[in-house]
TORGUBA-930802 format. One line per field, with one value per residue (C-alpha): x, y, z; residue in one letter; residue number from 1. Coordinates in steps of 0.2 Angstrom, whole numbers. Layout:
<nodes>
c1: (X/...) $
c2: (Y/...) $
c3: (Z/...) $
rest: (A/...) $
nr: (NUM/...) $
</nodes>
This chain:
<nodes>
c1: (-46/-31/-32/-16/-22/-39/-31/-19/-34/-44/-30/-29/-48/-47/-32/-42/-56/-60/-59/-40/-36/-19/-20/-33/-38/-56/-57/-50/-66/-78/-65/-64/-83/-85/-73/-88/-80/-87/-69/-65/-82/-79/-62/-70/-84/-73/-70/-51/-48/-57/-55/-39/-28/-12/-1/-13/-27/-35/-28/-11/-13/-20/-6/7/-1/-2/16/20/8/15/33/29/18/33/43/31/30/48/51/38/46/62/53/50/34/34/29/27/18/23/11/-2/-16/-30/-18/-27/-12/-16/-33/-29/-12/-10/1/9/2/9/13/10/7/9/1/6/-3/-12/-25/-40/-34/-32/-49/-58/-51/-52/-71/-75/-68/-76/-93/-90/-86/-68/-56/-37/-27/-14/-13/-16/-10/-15/-6/-12/3/11/27/34/31/40/33/47/42/24/29/39/25/13/23/36/51/67/76/66/68/55/48/46/38/39/28/25/32/49/44/33/47/61/78/83/67/71/88/80/67/80/91/76/71/89/90/74/79/87/98/88/75/68/64/56/55/56/69/68/84/77/61/60/51/36/36/38/27/28/20/7/1/-2/-11/-22/-26/-32/-41/-52/-60/-61/-45/-39/-23/-7/6/20/13/15/33/49/63/82/97/93/104/104/94/104/121/113/106/122/132/121/123/109/111/102/95/88/78/73/55/58/64/50/37/45/45/26/24/20/29/33/24/36/29/38/28/35/52/53/56/69/81/68/72/62/73/73/85/90/99/115/126/120/133) $
c2: (37/39/32/21/14/9/2/-9/-15/-19/-30/-39/-42/-50/-60/-67/-74/-91/-109/-107/-89/-83/-74/-74/-56/-56/-38/-31/-31/-24/-10/-6/-6/5/18/19/25/19/15/4/-5/-8/-15/-27/-32/-34/-51/-54/-64/-53/-35/-27/-32/-42/-30/-26/-36/-37/-55/-49/-35/-47/-59/-45/-40/-58/-60/-44/-48/-65/-57/-45/-57/-69/-55/-54/-73/-76/-62/-69/-86/-78/-71/-53/-47/-29/-24/-8/-5/11/20/6/12/-1/-15/-28/-38/-33/-42/-57/-64/-76/-65/-74/-69/-52/-45/-26/-20/-2/6/23/33/49/52/51/34/27/34/27/9/8/14/3/-13/-10/-8/-25/-33/-37/-38/-37/-53/-43/-27/-14/4/14/31/45/54/59/51/69/74/68/50/42/54/49/31/32/41/27/14/8/1/3/-9/-23/-31/-25/-31/-17/-16/-2/-9/0/16/21/28/41/48/59/51/61/56/38/39/48/34/20/30/32/14/9/22/14/-4/-16/-30/-44/-33/-37/-26/-29/-16/-15/-5/1/10/19/28/34/18/27/42/34/24/9/17/26/8/5/21/18/1/8/22/10/7/26/28/44/46/48/37/48/63/54/47/56/53/57/47/36/27/8/2/-14/-4/9/-4/-15/0/2/-15/-25/-42/-39/-52/-46/-55/-51/-51/-67/-75/-69/-75/-92/-94/-92/-104/-90/-84/-66/-59/-56/-41/-24/-17/-29/-29/-11/-17/-30/-22/-21/-30/-36/-33/-42/-38/-42/-30/-38/-24/-6/6) $
c3: (34/24/6/9/25/17/1/12/23/7/0/17/16/-1/4/19/8/1/6/7/12/10/27/41/45/50/54/38/28/42/45/26/25/40/31/19/3/-13/-19/-5/-7/-25/-22/-10/-21/-37/-45/-41/-57/-70/-63/-69/-82/-85/-76/-61/-54/-37/-35/-38/-26/-13/-15/-13/3/9/7/15/30/33/33/47/56/57/65/79/82/81/94/105/104/109/125/119/127/121/103/93/77/68/57/62/51/50/56/67/74/92/89/78/83/97/108/124/141/147/130/128/110/106/90/84/71/68/82/70/63/81/87/72/72/91/91/76/83/100/91/83/100/95/110/109/112/121/131/118/120/105/104/93/88/72/68/63/81/97/97/107/122/120/119/135/144/140/150/136/145/134/146/139/122/109/93/80/63/51/37/21/29/23/6/14/24/19/18/34/43/38/47/62/63/65/76/88/87/91/105/113/110/122/116/109/101/84/69/52/38/19/9/-9/-13/-29/-25/-43/-47/-39/-50/-68/-79/-68/-53/-64/-69/-51/-48/-64/-57/-41/-50/-58/-41/-38/-28/-35/-24/-35/-27/-34/-24/-7/-10/-6/-18/-15/-11/5/17/15/29/29/31/43/55/54/59/74/81/73/65/49/36/19/7/-11/-16/-26/-10/0/-13/-14/4/4/-10/-23/-38/-41/-56/-70/-78/-79/-64/-52/-60/-55/-37/-41/-29/-15/1/16/31/48/62/80/90/97/104/102/94) $
rest: (M/G/A/T/A/T/V/V/A/A/Q/R/A/V/A/S/R/G/P/N/P/L/I/D/D/P/Y/A/E/P/L/V/R/A/V/G/T/D/A/A/T/R/M/L/D/A/D/P/D/T/D/G/D/A/E/F/S/V/R/Q/A/A/E/A/M/A/V/R/T/R/F/F/D/K/L/F/T/T/A/A/D/A/G/V/R/Q/A/V/I/L/A/S/G/L/D/T/R/A/Y/R/L/A/W/P/A/G/T/V/V/Y/E/I/D/Q/P/A/V/V/E/F/K/T/R/T/L/A/D/M/G/A/E/P/T/A/E/R/R/A/L/G/V/D/L/R/D/D/W/P/K/V/L/L/E/S/G/F/N/C/E/R/P/T/A/W/I/A/E/G/L/L/I/Y/L/T/P/Q/A/Q/D/Q/L/F/D/N/I/T/R/L/S/A/P/G/S/H/L/A/T/E/F/I/A/D/A/S/A/F/S/D/N/R/S/R/R/V/S/E/G/F/R/R/F/G/F/D/T/E/L/S/E/L/V/Y/E/G/E/R/S/S/V/I/E/F/L/T/A/R/G/W/D/V/R/A/Q/S/L/D/E/V/Y/A/A/N/G/L/E/L/P/G/D/D/M/F/A/A/F/A/D/A/R/C/V/S/A/V/L/T/T/P/A) $
nr: (1/2/3/4/5/6/7/8/9/10/11/12/13/14/15/16/17/18/19/20/21/22/23/24/25/26/27/28/29/30/31/32/33/34/35/36/37/38/39/40/41/42/43/44/45/46/47/48/49/50/51/52/53/54/55/56/57/58/59/60/61/62/63/64/65/66/67/68/69/70/71/72/73/74/75/76/77/78/79/80/81/82/83/84/85/86/87/88/89/90/91/92/93/94/95/96/97/98/99/100/101/102/103/104/105/106/107/108/109/110/111/112/113/114/115/116/117/118/119/120/121/122/123/124/125/126/127/128/129/130/131/132/133/134/135/136/137/138/139/140/141/142/143/144/145/146/147/148/149/150/151/152/153/154/155/156/157/158/159/160/161/162/163/164/165/166/167/168/169/170/171/172/173/174/175/176/177/178/179/180/181/182/183/184/185/186/187/188/189/190/191/192/193/194/195/196/197/198/199/200/201/202/203/204/205/206/207/208/209/210/211/212/213/214/215/216/217/218/219/220/221/222/223/224/225/226/227/228/229/230/231/232/233/234/235/236/237/238/239/240/241/242/243/244/245/246/247/248/249/250/251/252/253/254/255/256/257/258/259/260/261/262/263/264/265/266/267/268/269/270/271/272/273/274/275/276/277/278/279/280/281/282/283/284/285/286/287/288/289) $
</nodes>
């Protein structure tokens, strides 16, 4: 499994623990343990309050993931309440929303990721006896390839409203690929479609001392992936302006606002301050451009 997918699932697993868990993802920990890496297991077995330092701890990482998970969960529940019965999870990784959310009857959930990731998750959850709570169609296709064609060939109906999420994805795309992604989403979306994503205007935050502290935090558990090596820098289109120009009614929230909406306080250290301009973005398509 990819290091980023495993780290994200480990954070969700930690956030799902305790008498008052921040989220409820019962499949995250079994999936991470099935990956079987020592680093992932150490993160799961760490003490969330004592492992790490003032600038990076397992608890901080779990809280950040809980806030992010709730934001994207809400996109799907809001869309479902509006009558949307078709959902797409882009770069789904070890995401288990097709299994853990209470989808309305008749909902089809499409997951798109690398073939090896899709096969591993599907097989592992089946071995656990887990069953999707919607009709799940898992598509093994690289987002650098013609994923819209594969999606349409799998029964996707572009005349019906769709709920889309691109969670934790944009920083791993070139600026040009980011624009193409949202052009494809818009082209495939009927009015009334919903979308959630994140936007960080300045990707240099991932290549300076601030991101190195994040990498060092994960390195204590044995994850040796350097975040800066995975991120594409360069001037990007503003997701907010880009989507607005294409007929989406966009709402953007700061991290402070999203944390506060979940009853949590954004940590005030330099590492989190590096992402002060980050926005959690949700949108509804009104009139396609």
